[in-house]
BADRENZA-557556 format. One record per atom (N, C-alpha, C): x, y, z; atom name. Coordinates in Angstrom, 3 decimals, decimal comma. Layout:
R;px;py;pz;atom
R;X;Y;Z;CA
...
//
This chain:
R;px;py;pz;atom
R;-26,205;7,300;5,422;N
R;-25,358;7,418;6,575;CA
R;-24,148;8,272;6,266;C
R;-23,970;9,344;6,958;N
R;-22,810;10,132;6,693;CA
R;-21,367;9,431;7,077;C
R;-20,485;9,789;6,255;N
R;-19,205;9,296;6,450;CA
R;-18,516;9,836;7,710;C
R;-17,679;9,194;8,338;N
R;-17,009;9,635;9,536;CA
R;-15,843;10,626;9,038;C
R;-15,436;11,561;9,840;N
R;-14,431;12,610;9,541;CA
R;-13,095;11,774;9,152;C
R;-12,441;12,127;8,137;N
R;-11,195;11,384;7,727;CA
R;-11,274;10,498;6,756;C
R;-12,571;9,963;6,539;N
R;-12,664;8,725;5,578;CA
R;-12,368;9,109;4,188;C
R;-12,573;10,293;3,849;N
R;-12,116;10,796;2,508;CA
R;-10,609;10,799;2,330;C
R;-10,003;11,373;3,338;N
R;-8,508;11,285;3,269;CA
R;-7,969;9,983;3,286;C
R;-8,477;9,057;4,198;N
R;-7,976;7,673;4,268;CA
R;-8,282;6,913;2,922;C
R;-9,408;7,112;2,300;N
R;-9,637;6,514;1,078;CA
R;-8,639;6,993;-0,071;C
R;-8,389;8,231;-0,012;N
R;-7,405;8,753;-1,074;CA
R;-5,998;8,093;-0,828;C
R;-5,571;8,150;0,430;N
R;-4,235;7,782;0,716;CA
R;-4,049;6,325;0,555;C
R;-5,139;5,419;0,941;N
R;-5,011;4,025;0,788;CA
R;-5,132;3,659;-0,653;C
R;-5,934;4,361;-1,431;N
R;-6,082;4,007;-2,872;CA
R;-4,719;4,411;-3,612;C
R;-4,175;5,458;-3,123;N
R;-2,891;5,806;-3,832;CA
R;-1,852;4,873;-3,561;C
R;-1,845;4,265;-2,260;N
R;-0,821;3,276;-1,764;CA
R;-1,033;1,958;-2,622;C
R;-2,292;1,546;-2,757;N
R;-2,698;0,329;-3,428;CA
R;-2,176;0,419;-4,913;C
R;-2,423;1,617;-5,492;N
R;-1,929;1,758;-6,924;CA
R;-0,380;1,776;-7,013;C
R;0,233;2,400;-5,995;N
R;1,717;2,356;-6,032;CA
R;2,279;0,937;-5,970;C
R;1,690;0,133;-5,040;N
R;2,212;-1,199;-4,929;CA
R;1,868;-2,024;-6,116;C
R;0,715;-1,925;-6,546;N
R;0,184;-2,609;-7,880;CA
R;1,205;-2,255;-9,045;C
R;1,620;-1,097;-9,215;N
R;2,427;-0,616;-10,356;CA
R;3,866;-1,196;-10,135;C
R;4,373;-1,171;-8,693;N
R;5,640;-1,809;-8,420;CA
R;5,698;-3,273;-8,831;C
R;4,538;-3,898;-8,645;N
R;4,573;-5,345;-8,955;CA
R;4,174;-5,704;-10,417;C
R;4,043;-4,613;-11,218;N
R;3,755;-4,779;-12,677;CA
R;2,510;-5,261;-13,131;C
R;1,455;-5,030;-12,200;N
R;0,146;-5,642;-12,650;CA
R;-0,638;-4,586;-13,135;C
R;-1,528;-4,798;-14,003;N
R;-2,593;-3,792;-14,500;CA
R;-3,880;-3,737;-13,475;C
R;-4,549;-2,780;-13,641;N
R;-5,815;-2,823;-12,859;CA
R;-6,619;-3,902;-13,143;C
R;-6,771;-4,208;-14,512;N
R;-7,642;-5,185;-14,886;CA
R;-7,255;-6,616;-14,447;C
R;-5,902;-6,828;-14,501;N
R;-5,405;-8,210;-13,935;CA
R;-5,689;-8,262;-12,488;C
R;-5,349;-7,246;-11,643;N
R;-5,546;-7,302;-10,276;CA
R;-6,995;-7,444;-9,912;C
R;-7,898;-6,749;-10,555;N
R;-9,260;-6,745;-10,352;CA
R;-9,864;-8,220;-10,599;C
R;-9,403;-8,699;-11,741;N
R;-9,783;-9,983;-12,083;CA
R;-9,466;-11,071;-11,072;C
R;-8,181;-10,932;-10,545;N
R;-7,647;-12,065;-9,743;CA
R;-8,374;-11,868;-8,263;C
R;-8,905;-10,710;-8,009;N
R;-9,609;-10,490;-6,733;CA
R;-11,067;-10,684;-6,798;C
R;-11,587;-10,986;-8,002;N
R;-12,903;-11,059;-8,352;CA
R;-13,707;-9,816;-8,169;C
R;-13,016;-8,679;-8,419;N
R;-13,674;-7,411;-8,476;CA
R;-13,940;-6,932;-9,873;C
R;-14,717;-5,936;-10,018;N
R;-14,733;-5,322;-11,401;CA
R;-13,679;-4,334;-11,550;C
R;-13,197;-4,029;-12,710;N
R;-12,095;-3,098;-12,875;CA
R;-12,623;-1,689;-12,436;C
R;-13,797;-1,390;-12,639;N
R;-14,390;-0,132;-12,149;CA
R;-14,311;0,071;-10,713;C
R;-14,578;-0,985;-9,869;N
R;-14,536;-0,921;-8,421;CA
R;-13,068;-0,798;-8,047;C
R;-12,052;-1,480;-8,617;N
R;-10,714;-1,181;-8,212;CA
R;-10,232;0,171;-8,660;C
R;-10,693;0,630;-9,789;N
R;-10,391;2,031;-10,223;CA
R;-10,883;3,062;-9,204;C
R;-12,139;2,796;-8,648;N
R;-12,667;3,688;-7,729;CA
R;-11,873;3,669;-6,412;C
R;-11,441;2,514;-6,073;N
R;-10,610;2,369;-4,817;CA
R;-9,215;3,191;-5,020;C
R;-8,675;3,073;-6,069;N
R;-7,342;3,588;-6,332;CA
R;-7,534;5,124;-6,524;C
R;-8,598;5,572;-6,939;N
R;-8,951;7,066;-7,104;CA
R;-9,350;7,654;-5,777;C
R;-9,483;6,745;-4,820;N
R;-9,937;7,251;-3,515;CA
R;-11,386;7,627;-3,400;C
R;-12,284;7,156;-4,300;N
R;-13,620;7,360;-4,252;CA
R;-14,439;6,311;-3,448;C
R;-13,698;5,209;-3,330;N
R;-14,291;4,110;-2,411;CA
R;-13,277;3,589;-1,336;C
R;-13,695;3,332;-0,205;N
R;-12,949;2,827;0,868;CA
R;-13,164;1,442;0,990;C
R;-12,200;0,455;0,646;N
R;-12,557;-0,838;0,566;CA
R;-12,793;-1,491;1,991;C
R;-13,509;-2,556;2,039;N
R;-13,571;-3,280;3,414;CA
R;-12,280;-3,913;3,745;C
R;-12,023;-4,287;4,991;N
R;-10,949;-5,003;5,536;CA
R;-10,713;-6,334;4,643;C
R;-11,806;-6,904;4,317;N
R;-11,805;-8,253;3,482;CA
R;-11,155;-7,858;2,183;C
R;-11,654;-6,829;1,558;N
R;-11,070;-6,435;0,220;CA
R;-9,631;-6,039;0,371;C
R;-9,243;-5,355;1,290;N
R;-7,764;-5,020;1,515;CA
R;-7,040;-6,243;1,558;C
R;-7,533;-7,248;2,363;N
R;-6,663;-8,469;2,540;CA
R;-6,531;-9,220;1,183;C
R;-7,646;-9,244;0,505;N
R;-7,675;-9,877;-0,887;CA
R;-6,609;-9,191;-1,864;C
R;-6,681;-7,837;-1,856;N
R;-5,812;-7,015;-2,705;CA
R;-4,340;-7,448;-2,338;C
R;-4,137;-7,337;-0,991;N
R;-2,695;-7,494;-0,576;CA
R;-2,240;-8,999;-0,955;C
R;-2,997;-9,920;-0,769;N
R;-2,796;-11,315;-1,190;CA
R;-2,339;-11,468;-2,665;C
R;-3,102;-10,814;-3,485;N
R;-2,902;-10,939;-4,968;CA
R;-1,630;-10,031;-5,299;C
R;-1,319;-9,055;-4,459;N
R;-0,105;-8,226;-4,748;CA
R;1,152;-8,929;-4,204;C
R;0,843;-9,924;-3,356;N
R;2,018;-10,619;-2,749;CA
R;2,706;-9,896;-1,587;C
R;1,880;-9,056;-0,889;N
R;2,352;-8,270;0,306;CA
R;1,421;-8,617;1,556;C
R;1,857;-8,186;2,590;N
R;0,979;-8,202;3,732;CA
R;0,039;-7,048;3,759;C
R;-1,218;-7,307;4,358;N
R;-2,192;-6,096;4,348;CA
R;-1,500;-4,931;4,988;C
R;-0,754;-5,098;5,972;N
R;-0,137;-3,976;6,736;CA
R;0,786;-3,151;5,706;C
R;1,468;-3,723;4,759;N
R;2,176;-3,015;3,704;CA
R;1,235;-1,920;2,999;C
R;0,088;-2,224;2,849;N
R;-0,838;-1,307;2,135;CA
R;-1,296;-0,076;2,992;C
R;-0,983;-0,233;4,297;N
R;-1,349;0,889;5,253;CA
R;-0,031;1,679;5,534;C
R;1,083;1,600;4,799;N
R;2,242;2,350;4,936;CA
R;1,892;3,613;4,212;C
R;1,226;4,568;4,895;N
R;0,644;5,765;4,147;CA
R;1,441;7,028;4,220;C
R;2,374;7,011;5,184;N
R;3,226;8,171;5,333;CA
R;4,598;7,829;5,389;C
R;5,352;7,691;4,264;N
R;6,753;7,355;4,364;CA
R;7,658;8,259;4,929;C
R;7,236;9,368;5,577;N
R;8,093;10,303;6,151;CA
R;8,403;9,839;7,635;C
R;7,559;8,726;8,055;N
R;7,822;8,201;9,336;CA
R;8,895;7,033;9,028;C
R;10,002;7,184;9,782;N
R;11,092;6,298;9,612;CA
R;10,714;4,773;9,673;C
R;9,979;4,342;10,580;N
R;9,625;3,014;10,754;CA
R;8,820;2,422;9,466;C
R;8,007;3,243;8,997;N
R;7,226;3,027;7,726;CA
R;8,093;2,938;6,470;C
R;9,106;3,798;6,522;N
R;10,227;3,779;5,437;CA
R;10,799;2,407;5,429;C
R;11,153;1,995;6,596;N
R;11,933;0,740;6,817;CA
R;11,056;-0,308;6,325;C
R;9,840;-0,422;6,663;N
R;8,858;-1,486;6,343;CA
R;8,834;-1,533;4,854;C
R;8,635;-0,403;4,208;N
R;8,473;-0,331;2,700;CA
R;9,751;-0,783;2,006;C
R;10,944;-0,291;2,605;N
R;12,150;-0,754;1,887;CA
R;12,395;-2,233;2,050;C
R;12,036;-2,856;3,144;N
R;12,233;-4,256;3,376;CA
R;11,278;-4,915;2,310;C
R;9,987;-4,460;2,261;N
R;9,094;-5,170;1,283;CA
R;9,613;-5,037;-0,156;C
R;10,311;-4,006;-0,556;N
R;10,856;-3,775;-1,863;CA
R;12,223;-4,469;-2,121;C
R;12,729;-5,065;-0,823;N
R;14,061;-5,668;-0,916;CA
R;15,079;-4,755;-1,354;C
R;15,072;-3,431;-0,891;N
R;16,004;-2,493;-1,335;CA
R;16,919;-2,238;-0,145;C
R;18,127;-2,928;-0,145;N
R;19,098;-2,751;0,776;CA
R;19,634;-1,486;1,230;C
R;19,769;-0,596;0,251;N
R;20,250;0,727;0,454;CA
R;19,306;1,455;1,346;C
R;18,040;1,479;0,966;N
R;16,994;2,155;1,558;CA
R;16,786;1,542;3,068;C
R;17,011;0,203;3,143;N
R;16,878;-0,409;4,550;CA
R;17,971;0,103;5,426;C
R;19,150;0,309;4,865;N
R;20,294;0,735;5,563;CA
R;20,091;2,260;6,010;C
R;19,630;3,062;5,104;N
R;19,274;4,497;5,585;CA
R;18,256;4,525;6,583;C
R;17,178;3,771;6,544;N
R;16,110;3,812;7,502;CA
R;16,651;3,320;8,876;C
R;17,477;2,303;8,902;N
R;18,186;1,836;10,016;CA
R;18,935;2,853;10,623;C
R;19,752;3,524;9,915;N
R;20,638;4,570;10,264;CA
R;19,833;5,706;10,934;C
R;18,683;6,097;10,328;N
R;17,808;7,044;10,871;CA
R;17,227;6,645;12,268;C
R;17,038;5,330;12,508;N
R;16,554;4,830;13,701;CA
R;17,699;4,728;14,706;C
R;18,870;5,050;14,440;N
R;20,009;4,965;15,329;CA
R;20,770;3,741;15,357;C
R;20,569;2,936;14,398;N
R;21,379;1,584;14,303;CA
R;22,566;1,873;13,353;C
R;23,703;1,345;13,788;N
R;24,966;1,654;12,988;CA
R;24,952;0,458;11,809;C
R;24,942;0,837;10,648;N
R;24,946;-0,039;9,564;CA
R;26,318;0,035;8,845;C
R;27,151;-1,001;8,797;N
R;28,318;-1,016;8,041;CA
R;28,425;-1,892;6,971;C
R;29,360;-1,807;6,115;N
R;29,473;-2,638;5,022;CA
R;30,626;-3,615;5,263;C
//
């Protein structure tokens, strides 16, 4: 069955995002794969953008990373709302303030 248009791009971007969040949480591929009951090779293929995980797999990965599944779909941080979501997840007050400022909210100290 042929892939739908854009699937390769989505797989690459989602895989890169999963890797980014995994590295931010300090987990190795092996540890994350083990906790999700995946093979390390499967997780490696996801992170490399060679495999597009199912929604169930994304939910499992998010749970083990301690984030919401939606956090893994923050694929374009140029979009201010997504910058805000990512900054809140990372608990980075400075970036939260910047994103809120970009959205037109006055942020004072």
